[in-house]
Backbone as JSON, one array per atom type, in Angstrom:
{
  "sequence": "MDELDRKTLRFLMTEGRGTWAELGKLLRLTAPAAAERARKLEADGTITGYTAIVDPQKLGLPLTAFVAVTIGDQSKRVKFLRLAERHEQILECHHVAGEDDYLLKVRCRGTQDLDRFLSKTLKDGDLGVFRTRTTIVLGTTKETARLPTSAED",
  "N": [[110.25, 63.99, -9.56], [109.83, 61.62, -11.96], [108.59, 60.49, -15.22], [108.28, 57.68, -15.07], [107.83, 57.33, -12.33], [105.38, 58.65, -12.16], [103.78, 57.0, -13.79], [103.93, 54.69, -12.27], [102.56, 55.5, -9.93], [100.0, 56.06, -11.05], [99.29, 53.47, -11.88], [99.26, 52.07, -9.39], [97.24, 53.49, -8.08], [95.02, 52.83, -9.58], [95.1, 50.09, -10.01], [95.48, 48.66, -7.54], [95.82, 46.09, -6.55], [97.38, 44.93, -8.38], [100.13, 43.08, -9.83], [103.73, 43.04, -9.28], [104.96, 42.22, -11.56], [103.1, 42.95, -13.54], [103.17, 45.74, -13.23], [105.85, 46.11, -13.86], [105.85, 45.35, -16.57], [104.3, 47.41, -17.66], [106.0, 49.58, -17.14], [108.2, 48.79, -18.51], [110.21, 47.45, -17.2], [111.96, 45.11, -15.06], [110.19, 42.93, -12.78], [111.27, 43.04, -10.09], [112.64, 45.52, -10.28], [110.53, 47.28, -10.75], [109.1, 46.97, -8.37], [110.97, 47.99, -6.58], [110.96, 50.63, -7.39], [108.39, 51.41, -6.55], [108.73, 51.0, -3.78], [110.59, 53.02, -3.2], [108.98, 55.28, -3.61], [107.25, 54.91, -1.51], [109.05, 55.11, 0.64], [109.91, 57.77, 0.47], [107.66, 59.08, 1.21], [105.73, 59.74, -0.66], [103.85, 57.79, -1.42], [101.55, 57.02, 0.92], [100.16, 54.95, 2.06], [98.08, 51.97, 1.77], [94.85, 50.86, 0.83], [91.6, 49.26, 0.91], [88.89, 50.11, -1.17], [85.73, 50.61, -0.17], [82.28, 49.93, -0.68], [80.06, 52.17, 0.62], [77.31, 51.79, 0.9], [77.0, 49.04, 1.18], [77.9, 48.69, 3.74], [75.93, 49.77, 5.18], [75.83, 52.55, 5.29], [74.52, 54.79, 3.81], [74.13, 57.55, 3.69], [75.65, 60.58, 2.96], [77.11, 63.49, 4.23], [78.06, 66.91, 4.33], [79.56, 68.86, 6.7], [79.8, 72.01, 7.85], [81.76, 73.62, 10.19], [81.95, 75.91, 12.82], [84.15, 77.08, 15.16], [83.68, 78.3, 18.33], [84.94, 78.66, 20.79], [88.15, 79.01, 20.87], [90.08, 77.8, 22.42], [89.35, 75.22, 22.6], [89.92, 73.99, 20.26], [91.97, 72.04, 19.74], [90.94, 69.8, 21.04], [88.63, 69.39, 19.5], [89.84, 68.76, 17.02], [91.17, 66.39, 17.72], [88.94, 64.73, 18.15], [87.91, 64.73, 15.52], [89.94, 63.34, 14.18], [89.76, 60.76, 15.29], [87.1, 59.87, 15.19], [85.04, 57.59, 13.63], [82.96, 58.08, 11.8], [83.57, 60.45, 10.63], [85.0, 61.16, 7.71], [86.64, 62.93, 6.42], [88.39, 65.9, 7.31], [88.72, 69.22, 6.95], [90.55, 72.17, 7.28], [89.38, 75.32, 6.64], [89.2, 78.32, 4.63], [87.27, 81.3, 5.01], [83.85, 81.75, 6.04], [83.42, 79.64, 7.84], [85.25, 77.39, 10.05], [86.04, 74.7, 9.75], [85.51, 71.96, 7.49], [83.69, 69.09, 7.36], [83.46, 65.78, 6.13], [81.08, 63.4, 6.37], [79.81, 60.09, 7.02], [76.77, 58.37, 7.37], [74.15, 56.27, 8.8], [71.6, 57.14, 8.28], [69.18, 59.85, 8.4], [68.47, 60.1, 11.1], [70.69, 59.06, 12.4], [72.57, 60.92, 11.54], [71.51, 63.21, 12.78], [71.89, 62.49, 15.47], [74.69, 62.36, 15.5], [75.32, 65.06, 14.97], [74.0, 66.45, 17.11], [74.7, 65.1, 19.53], [77.44, 64.35, 19.32], [78.9, 66.53, 18.13], [77.69, 69.0, 19.05], [76.77, 68.71, 21.74], [79.02, 67.95, 23.04], [82.1, 68.92, 24.68], [83.47, 70.7, 22.85], [83.75, 73.23, 21.91], [82.23, 74.01, 19.73], [80.55, 76.37, 17.92], [78.73, 76.79, 15.84], [77.07, 74.85, 13.3], [76.66, 73.97, 9.89], [74.85, 72.04, 7.74], [75.0, 70.02, 4.86], [73.25, 67.76, 3.03], [74.01, 65.07, 0.95], [72.5, 64.3, -2.07], [73.0, 62.75, -4.28], [75.81, 61.2, -5.9], [78.12, 61.91, -8.35], [80.8, 61.63, -8.87], [83.4, 60.26, -6.98], [86.46, 59.9, -5.68], [89.7, 58.63, -4.74], [91.84, 58.91, -6.21], [94.55, 60.75, -7.39], [95.49, 63.47, -9.62], [98.15, 62.91, -11.9], [99.63, 64.25, -13.75], [102.4, 65.83, -15.4], [102.25, 68.51, -15.65], [102.15, 71.71, -14.11]],
  "CA": [[109.42, 62.86, -9.94], [109.88, 61.45, -13.41], [107.41, 59.87, -15.84], [108.11, 56.33, -14.54], [107.18, 57.47, -11.03], [103.98, 58.99, -12.41], [103.12, 55.77, -14.27], [103.83, 53.79, -11.11], [101.47, 56.0, -9.1], [98.72, 55.82, -11.75], [99.02, 52.03, -11.81], [98.9, 51.68, -8.03], [95.96, 54.09, -7.72], [93.91, 52.18, -10.3], [95.26, 48.63, -9.94], [96.18, 48.47, -6.28], [96.13, 44.67, -6.33], [98.19, 44.45, -9.5], [101.4, 42.45, -9.46], [104.94, 43.75, -9.67], [105.2, 41.84, -12.96], [102.24, 43.81, -14.37], [103.74, 47.08, -13.18], [107.1, 46.05, -14.61], [105.52, 45.33, -18.0], [103.88, 48.76, -18.0], [107.16, 50.47, -17.07], [109.28, 48.17, -19.29], [111.25, 47.1, -16.23], [111.73, 43.81, -14.43], [109.3, 43.01, -11.62], [111.99, 43.58, -8.93], [112.94, 46.94, -10.49], [109.26, 47.99, -10.57], [108.82, 46.93, -6.93], [111.91, 48.92, -5.95], [110.46, 51.97, -7.71], [107.26, 51.66, -5.64], [109.27, 51.12, -2.43], [111.19, 54.36, -3.07], [107.87, 56.23, -3.45], [106.78, 54.72, -0.13], [110.08, 55.59, 1.56], [109.99, 59.24, 0.49], [106.39, 59.61, 1.69], [104.78, 60.01, -1.74], [102.79, 56.81, -1.14], [101.4, 57.04, 2.38], [99.51, 53.74, 2.53], [97.23, 51.23, 0.85], [93.57, 50.55, 1.46], [90.52, 48.8, 0.05], [87.81, 51.08, -1.3], [84.54, 49.83, 0.18], [81.0, 50.56, -1.0], [79.41, 52.54, 1.88], [75.96, 51.21, 0.92], [77.12, 47.66, 1.67], [78.14, 48.77, 5.18], [74.78, 50.42, 5.8], [76.13, 53.97, 5.47], [74.15, 55.39, 2.53], [74.0, 59.01, 3.74], [76.85, 61.41, 3.03], [76.82, 64.89, 4.53], [79.17, 67.82, 4.57], [79.2, 69.67, 7.87], [80.67, 73.16, 8.08], [81.85, 73.82, 11.64], [82.59, 77.13, 13.33], [84.59, 76.92, 16.54], [83.48, 79.54, 19.08], [85.94, 78.73, 21.85], [89.38, 78.55, 20.21], [90.89, 76.98, 23.33], [88.87, 73.83, 22.44], [90.26, 73.55, 18.89], [92.74, 70.8, 19.77], [90.0, 68.74, 21.42], [87.81, 69.16, 18.31], [90.67, 68.08, 16.03], [91.36, 65.0, 18.18], [87.7, 64.02, 17.85], [87.84, 64.56, 14.06], [90.9, 62.31, 13.79], [89.45, 59.41, 15.77], [85.7, 59.48, 15.01], [85.0, 56.84, 12.37], [81.99, 58.62, 10.85], [84.2, 61.59, 9.96], [85.93, 60.64, 6.71], [87.58, 64.0, 6.08], [88.3, 67.13, 8.09], [89.52, 70.23, 6.27], [90.59, 73.53, 7.81], [89.02, 76.08, 5.45], [89.1, 79.78, 4.69], [85.9, 81.78, 4.82], [82.96, 81.94, 7.18], [83.54, 78.51, 8.77], [86.61, 76.98, 10.38], [86.32, 73.34, 9.27], [84.51, 71.26, 6.68], [83.76, 67.66, 7.59], [82.69, 64.85, 5.31], [80.67, 62.33, 7.28], [78.94, 59.01, 6.52], [75.82, 57.97, 8.4], [73.14, 55.26, 8.43], [70.42, 57.85, 7.85], [69.04, 61.18, 8.98], [68.47, 60.01, 12.57], [72.09, 58.88, 12.77], [73.2, 62.23, 11.33], [71.02, 64.08, 13.85], [72.58, 62.07, 16.69], [76.08, 62.78, 15.35], [75.39, 66.52, 15.12], [73.57, 66.94, 18.42], [75.41, 64.46, 20.65], [78.9, 64.33, 19.16], [79.49, 67.84, 17.87], [77.15, 70.14, 19.78], [76.67, 68.46, 23.17], [80.35, 67.73, 23.6], [82.86, 70.08, 25.14], [84.39, 70.89, 21.74], [83.8, 74.64, 21.52], [81.53, 74.24, 18.47], [79.59, 77.47, 18.0], [77.7, 76.63, 14.82], [77.28, 73.91, 12.2], [75.76, 74.05, 8.73], [74.93, 70.71, 7.17], [74.49, 69.77, 3.52], [73.08, 66.33, 2.78], [74.25, 64.7, -0.44], [71.39, 63.56, -2.68], [73.58, 61.8, -5.22], [77.23, 61.44, -6.15], [78.54, 61.62, -9.71], [82.2, 61.2, -8.84], [84.08, 60.25, -5.69], [87.68, 59.12, -5.91], [90.9, 58.94, -3.97], [92.93, 59.0, -7.2], [95.04, 62.12, -7.63], [96.06, 63.67, -10.94], [99.59, 62.66, -11.9], [100.25, 64.87, -14.92], [103.63, 66.56, -15.12], [101.98, 69.94, -15.76], [101.87, 72.38, -12.84]],
  "C": [[109.43, 62.76, -11.46], [108.63, 60.71, -13.92], [107.21, 58.43, -15.35], [107.46, 56.35, -13.15], [105.69, 57.77, -11.21], [103.19, 57.77, -12.9], [102.93, 54.79, -13.12], [102.67, 54.21, -10.22], [100.11, 55.77, -9.75], [98.33, 54.35, -11.66], [98.54, 51.64, -10.42], [97.57, 52.29, -7.58], [94.78, 53.42, -8.41], [93.93, 50.67, -10.17], [96.01, 48.26, -8.67], [96.54, 47.02, -5.97], [96.92, 44.07, -7.49], [99.52, 43.89, -9.01], [102.58, 43.33, -9.88], [105.27, 43.43, -11.13], [104.36, 42.71, -13.9], [102.76, 45.24, -14.4], [105.02, 47.13, -14.0], [106.86, 46.08, -16.12], [105.12, 46.72, -18.47], [105.08, 49.72, -18.09], [108.32, 50.02, -17.96], [110.52, 47.95, -18.41], [111.0, 45.67, -15.75], [110.8, 44.01, -13.23], [110.05, 43.53, -10.39], [112.31, 45.07, -9.06], [111.67, 47.79, -10.3], [108.9, 48.06, -9.08], [109.72, 47.92, -6.2], [111.47, 50.37, -6.19], [109.32, 52.34, -6.75], [107.77, 51.83, -4.2], [109.92, 52.48, -2.18], [110.1, 55.42, -2.89], [107.24, 56.1, -2.07], [107.76, 55.36, 0.85], [110.14, 57.12, 1.61], [108.66, 59.9, 0.89], [105.39, 59.98, 0.61], [103.58, 59.07, -1.62], [102.7, 56.69, 0.36], [100.7, 55.81, 2.92], [98.68, 53.11, 1.44], [95.94, 50.88, 1.58], [92.61, 49.97, 0.43], [89.47, 49.9, -0.01], [86.51, 50.28, -1.19], [83.29, 50.62, -0.17], [80.27, 50.88, 0.3], [78.0, 51.98, 2.01], [75.99, 49.81, 1.53], [77.38, 47.62, 3.18], [76.99, 49.46, 5.92], [75.0, 51.89, 6.1], [75.8, 54.74, 4.18], [74.15, 56.92, 2.52], [75.37, 59.67, 3.88], [76.4, 62.83, 3.34], [78.13, 65.64, 4.68], [78.72, 68.76, 5.68], [80.25, 70.77, 8.02], [80.61, 73.48, 9.56], [82.56, 75.14, 11.94], [82.9, 76.9, 14.8], [84.44, 78.26, 17.25], [84.55, 79.75, 20.13], [87.24, 78.13, 21.3], [90.27, 77.71, 21.11], [90.49, 75.5, 23.22], [89.24, 73.24, 21.09], [90.99, 72.21, 18.88], [91.84, 69.61, 20.11], [89.09, 68.38, 20.23], [88.6, 68.37, 17.28], [90.96, 66.64, 16.42], [90.13, 64.16, 17.89], [87.62, 63.72, 16.35], [88.77, 63.46, 13.59], [90.44, 60.91, 14.16], [88.02, 58.95, 15.49], [85.51, 58.83, 13.64], [83.96, 57.35, 11.37], [82.54, 59.82, 10.09], [85.27, 61.04, 9.02], [87.01, 61.67, 6.37], [87.32, 65.19, 6.99], [89.26, 68.12, 7.46], [89.42, 71.57, 7.0], [90.39, 74.44, 6.6], [89.04, 77.58, 5.71], [87.63, 80.15, 4.5], [85.14, 81.86, 6.13], [83.12, 80.85, 8.25], [85.01, 78.18, 9.0], [86.99, 75.64, 9.74], [85.18, 72.84, 8.41], [84.73, 69.77, 6.87], [82.96, 66.92, 6.54], [82.37, 63.68, 6.21], [79.79, 61.33, 6.54], [78.07, 58.55, 7.67], [74.85, 56.92, 7.86], [71.88, 55.91, 7.9], [70.33, 59.18, 8.56], [69.02, 61.15, 10.51], [69.9, 59.85, 13.09], [72.85, 60.2, 12.62], [72.79, 63.2, 12.43], [71.73, 63.78, 15.16], [74.05, 62.52, 16.65], [76.21, 64.29, 15.59], [75.09, 66.97, 16.55], [74.37, 66.36, 19.57], [76.93, 64.58, 20.52], [79.48, 65.73, 19.01], [79.0, 68.93, 18.82], [77.05, 69.93, 21.29], [78.03, 68.29, 23.83], [81.0, 69.04, 23.99], [83.93, 70.41, 24.1], [84.51, 72.35, 21.3], [83.1, 74.94, 20.21], [80.46, 75.3, 18.68], [78.42, 77.26, 17.05], [78.09, 75.54, 13.83], [76.27, 74.23, 11.1], [75.95, 72.75, 7.97], [74.3, 70.66, 5.79], [74.44, 68.27, 3.33], [73.23, 66.06, 1.3], [73.07, 63.87, -0.94], [71.87, 62.5, -3.66], [75.02, 62.18, -5.5], [77.57, 61.0, -7.57], [79.96, 61.08, -9.73], [82.73, 61.31, -7.43], [85.29, 59.35, -5.87], [88.78, 59.54, -4.97], [92.09, 59.08, -4.91], [93.28, 60.46, -7.46], [95.54, 62.26, -9.05], [97.57, 63.5, -10.88], [100.29, 63.31, -13.08], [101.46, 65.68, -14.49], [103.41, 68.07, -15.15], [101.66, 70.5, -14.4], [100.7, 73.32, -12.95]]
}
């Protein structure tokens, strides 16, 4: 990945609705050459998709929680992971080292919605969940999908 690729990624992560002409100007390339650069990053899997970033408050989902999950019955792990992939309140699911097996980031309408998610979705289901530990977010200073693009390792 060269510096033009990095500039392309930075532009697309911050100006996702920018034009190929704007990207081309930044890269000092023609618009078609800039578009081709982005298409190559898509083709090699560096860019995996595009999305709108939506304010969760506007959708009535003001509560963020992190839920640490310990799976007691390992034969149910695949079923748990399928749920994590398809359940829309689960924004992220990370397999983690340490005391717990997974860390989920969830969005809810409020504490009652979170309680329902924990008790009905995670614990009442046949998912092999042994234990959960929940942390409710009181405020967020930074939340981004933008990745660092520096050339330094």
